[in-house]
N, C-alpha and C positions, 0 to 999 in steps of 0.2 A: 505494501500499500503505499500512496506517494501520502505519508503522513509526517514527518519528520520535521519538526521546527526548528530544531536545532543545527542542523544538517547546512553547510555551506560548500556550494558545489565550486565556487572560485576563490580559493582563498589567496590565492597569490591576488588577488587586487588589491586588499589592504596596504602592501607594501607598494604596487605599482603607483598608486593614485596617494599614498603616502610620498612619493617619489614627486607626483606633480605638485602636491601641496609645496614639499619643500623650494621647488623651482617656482610657486608663485602664483598658479593656474587661477584659484580662486581669486585672489588680490589684482591679476591682472583684468579678470575678466569685469570685475566690481566696479574697476576703475577707468578702462577705455570702451566698454561696452553701455552707451548711456539710452536709457528708458524715459519716455516722457507719460503725462498719464492716460493719452490714448493706449500708449501700450501697454498700461498697466492694466487698463477694463478691459483688454482683450488676450491678453498672453498672462495677466498675473506679475507677479516679482519674483527677484532671485534668478535673473540671466544666469549668474555663475555658478547658481546648483544645479540650473538644468543642462546647461554646457559640460559639465564636469560628468554628471550623469550620463550622457549621451556617450562622452568620451569612453566610460568606464566598461560600458556596454559595448565598445565597438572593441575593446580589451579584451572581454569575455567572450570575444567572436560573434557579436552583432553584425549583421547587414543589411538589414534592414527596421524599419521603426518597429513591428510588432517583436522582433528579437529581442528591445531593450529591455524586457520585461525578464530576463535573465537577472539582471541584477536585484530583483525582490524576491527569487524563489527562495523557499527554507528558511535558512538564519542569513543567509548573506545581507540583506538591508541592514540588519543589527550591526553592522560592522563600521556604517557610516551613520553620519547624521541627518542627512536629507536624501530620499532618493525617490524619482519620481516616477508616476505611471507612463508606459510608451502612449494614448493619448493626451499627457499632458505636454509631453516631447516632441509629439507630431504638432501639435496646436501651436508651440512655441516656433518651430519651425518655421512653417506654413506663414509667420506674420513677421519675418525679419523682411528687410528690406534691402537695397542694396547697400546703404549706407551703413547697417548693421555688419554687413559682411564683410565691408572693407574695416570695419574696427575690429570683428572677429579675426580677419587676418592679421592683425595690428599684433595681438595678442601672439597667435603662433609664431609672428618671428621671436617675440621676446622673450617666451616661453622657452625656445629654441635655446638662445643666448644664457638663460637663467642653467635650462638643463647642463649645457657644456660647461659650466660655472660649478656645478654641484655633483658632476660625477664624471667617468672615464672617457664621455662622447668626443669624438674628432681628435683622438690624439694625435701630436703634432700638425694642430692647425698654426702654430706662431711660424712655422719653416715655411709649408706650401699649402693650399687650400685649392681645393679643384672644383670648380661648378659647372653643372652640368643643366643643359636645358631640350627638353623633349614634350611633345604631346602623345595622347593618345584619346583613341573612340572609345566610349563606353556605350554599347547598345544599349538603346530603351524600346518601349515598346506599348503601344498603344499612342490614342489622340489626345491626352489630357498633360503629357510635359511640353510644359514651354518651354523652349528653345532648341527643340529636339527638330532634326532636320537632316538629310542626307551628307554624308561626309566619306572621306574616302580612308578606307582603311588595309592594312595587309593582312593576309589570312593565308598560312600555307605560303609563303612569298608571293603570293598575287595579290592585285590590288582589286578591289570590291568598294562596293558603296552600300554603306549602312547607316540606319537612321540612330542616331543618337546626340549623344552630348559630348564635348571635346573638353577633357579638363588640360592645362597647361601649366607643367611642371618643372622646378627648378630644386637642384639637389645639391647638398655640399658635402664633400666628400674629402680626405686626406690620404696619404700613401699607405697608412698604417689603420686607416678609420674607414668602417662601412657609412655608405651614404646615407643621409636624411634628408627629411623634406624642409628646403625653404623657403617655399611658397608652393600656392598651389591655385589655378583661378580657372572656373571655370566658363566654357564658351560655346556658343552653338555649334551643332555637328560641322554646318556646311562653312565654320570659320577657317581662314588659311592656318597651316599650321603655325607662322611665325607673327600671326596677330598677337601684339602687344608684348613682344618677346623683350623690347629694349629696354621696356618698364619694368618687367619683372626679372631682369640680369641688372639691374641696377638695383632693385629691393634687395637680391639676393646678395650681391657686393656688400652693400651696407650690413646686413645681416651677419654676413663671414667676417668682418672687418669688428663688428660690436663682440662677436663669440671669440674675438683674439687673433688675426688672420694679420698678423703685422709683416709678414714676409712675403712672397711671392703668393698672385690671385692668377690662375688660367680660368677661363670662361671656355667651355667646349659644346660644340655643337653639330648639325648635319646639317644638309642644304639649304634647308628652311629657314636655316638661323645666318645664312652666311650671306649678308646683307650689310648696305653701310649703316644702316640706326644699332643693328647690335654691335658692331666693330667700332662706330664710333662712338655707342656707351661705353664699354670697356676701354679706348683711349682717353674719355673725358674723365674717367674716375680710376686711371693709371694701373689698370689690371693687362693682364697681356688675354690671348686670344686662341684659339684653332677651331676654325670654321669652315664644315665643307664650300666648295664654291659650284654653281650652277654650271654647265659647259656653255661656253659661248666660242665665236671667233677668235677672240683677242685672246682666251686663256688657249682655244686649240693652237692657236701660231705660235703661243710660250711654251708649250708641252714641244713642238716642236721641232724649238730652237734648241732644246737639252740634248748635246753631245750621245752618242751612243757609250763612250768610257765613262760617264759622269752618272752612272747607274750603279747603287751599292745594292747588296744583298742585304735583306733584311728578313730573319726569322722570328717570328712569332715566339711568344713563351707556352702561346696554346691555340691551336688550330681555331681560326676563325671563319665564320659562315660568310661567304663571298654574296653581296646582298643582291647580286643580278640573277646567278645562277643558283642559289643556295647550296652550292659546295663548297666544302669544310677544305680552306688553304691553310699552310701554315707558312709559307715561304710567298715571298713577294720582291720588286725591287724596287729601291725609291732613289730619288733626284730631287734638286730644288732648283730654282730660279729666285737668286739672294732680291732681285728687287723688281717687284711685280704689281701694278700699280692695279688694282680693282674699284669697280663701281665707277667706271671714269665715267659713265653717262649720268652720276646722280650729281646731289650738290657734294656731297661728300665723296670724292676719292682717296683711297689708301694704299696705301705702298706698304705693303711688307713682304716677306719670306711666302714663295710660293713653293711649295713640297706637294709634290706628285707620286704616289705609289702605283707602278705599274703589276699585273697579274695576269699571266696567260690563259689566252681564250679556249680550256679544254673544248670545248665545243671544235673548233679550229684548230687543234694542235699539228705543228708543223717545227719540226727540228731545225730545217733550214731556213724557211720565210717564217716566224712566229708572229701570232695576231697577240695583240696587246688588248688590255682594257684599261683605262687610265681613272684615277680618282684623286682630284687633287682640294688641297687645303689651303686656307693664308694662315698663316700665323706669324705673331712677333716675339714666340719664344726664344729663348737662347740656347736650347737644346742643338746637339747635334742631330743631324738630318733623320738617321735612323731611331735617334730614342726621341726625337720630335713626333714619327709618324707610330710608334708603338704606345706614348700618350696619349696621341690624338685619338687612335684604338681603342683604348680603356675608357672612351666613353660611354662604350655598351655598359657601363656597369648602371647607368638609370633604370636601366630595361627589369634590373633586382627590383628596383623601387616601386616599379609598376608593376610586377608580380605580384609584389607583396601586396599592393594595395589594392588587385582583382582579386586576390583571394582571401583576403580581409574585406574592410569597411566597404570599399569600392565596386563588391561584386555587384551592386544595386545602386541607382541614383534613385530613392525612394518615392521620392516628393514631385507631385505637378508642379510645385513651383519653381521656379529657376531660382530665387532667392538661395528656398530653402534647400535643395539642392546644391547650390554652392556652398554653403555655413555646414551642410553633411560631407563635404571633399574636405573643406577644411579642418575639420573635426580629425578626419580620417588621417592627416596630415600630422596634428598634433597627436595623436592617437599612437601613429609610424615611430615619432622621434620619441615620443616616452617607453616603448617597447626598447627600441633602442639604445638608449640609456639605463634601463635596468637591465639588459643584456649585458652593459661595458661594464655596469658594477661587480655584476659576476665575474665575469672574465674569460679566459678560456673560448672552449666553442662558440660561446653563449654571446659572446662580443662580437661577431658577424653572424651569427645565426639568423635564420630566417625569422620573421613574427609570427608563421604556424608553430614555428618549431618553438618559440621564447612561450606561446599559449599554452602548447603541451606540456611544457617541463615547469616554468613558471607560477602560469596562474590559473590554468584549469585543475588544481591540486586541491581535494574534497577533505575538508576538516569538519571535525563535531566543535560548538561552540559550550563550554562549561563555566561555569559563575562560583568557583570557591571563594567565599569570603569576599562574596561581591566584588570579585576581580575576574575579568573577563580571560579567558585561554584559548587558546586553538590547540584544538586535538588532531594531528595531521596522522594521512597511513604511515605504519611502519613499513621498513623497506622501503620505502619511494626513491628512484634511482636518482633523483635528483635532488634529495634531500640536502646534501652540504652547500648545494648552490642555493637553493630558497632558502635557506638559512642564511648563506652569506649577504642577498639582498636584504632579508629582512634587518641585519645588522647595521649593513650600510645606510640603510633610512629611518629607523628609530632608534640607535642604538651609537654610532659611530659620527664625528661631526664632522660633516661629509661638504659646509661650508652653508651660510646662513639662509635662509629665505627670502627671497624678493623683497619683499615687505620690510626688511628691516637692514 
């Protein structure tokens, strides 16, 4: 029978949400998300409590509004001061405006900065920070989704049209640290991939610097972001860039001018998927044009290094007269040509964030209101960063583990609440395989001093 009132199904929510509060989540929400009298009449008060309830539900595996009821099951609600019903949270999301989502995005950026300060998130950020930008298309169904329209998506290597909404995501990572979400912005499905990219990059650069990036910052992006707006934003803020360029006559002429003996063989640390053929490749050749002026027809031409990678066309393999396919990108990096190419290829790390989000809260965009779905996506980004910070405190494999692994090992831990001498105790399963890691997270949050809350 389902009648146990003292059983907690997600005991890991206690230290994880404790970490969120140590990083000042409630204080930031109360300070930055403004409400007026009309808001109070329609949605009630305490937006901080409602947003933290949504994030807690996402951390426990919720991917739609109804699933947020998981935080009220059994004795879970007794671990927290306020827990809201899904109907209340759904009404709260539906009454959000574009201004509220902008305020919530500001909270997400500030909370990431605080998480870096009170955990082991983004180690080595003071030496080098890597900012990646990319978009994805999340399919939606029905006629009641505001902003939903048909956009291009790649499935099994083929371009198809799907009806959906298109989040634009920026991430921050380091050489030794897993990527975190610097910003997420929801757009209509038919929006161009590069729409709003320059402002997103600018916000990510500011967030990285507030988080401690005092050294080099490198912005990476594919051809959708290889334009004078994104490159100009990087130059205006004193950071380096590595952006794929779309082929045109001037670019083809520059590639043709590269001497045959200028090409250098490069071997990738692991095989990569060729974006044109879907075939795994591990070897290529690279060369560079030291001064190439890109975007010459725009208001802001930019001169930088043109690095070109070429790969043999396996469909037309000929040892005597090989056919090459060329992949150029523009960069002002100071790395060697081979190292610059390897670094640029590592831009694909943002795909791991996309897969984490899709495997978690962004499995659905649950509301019919565009602003509500925007807020949902921002909360998903906050949840991703929170799980990543918890994993960094545990260390070992959990520092770079996927969100599903962190949920399974650290959050979805059953426990029984006991009250001896009116003190609340959690009794967790004996022989839990990750008991040491769970206790390490608990002591980091509630026992050790890992930095003051943002409010102080």
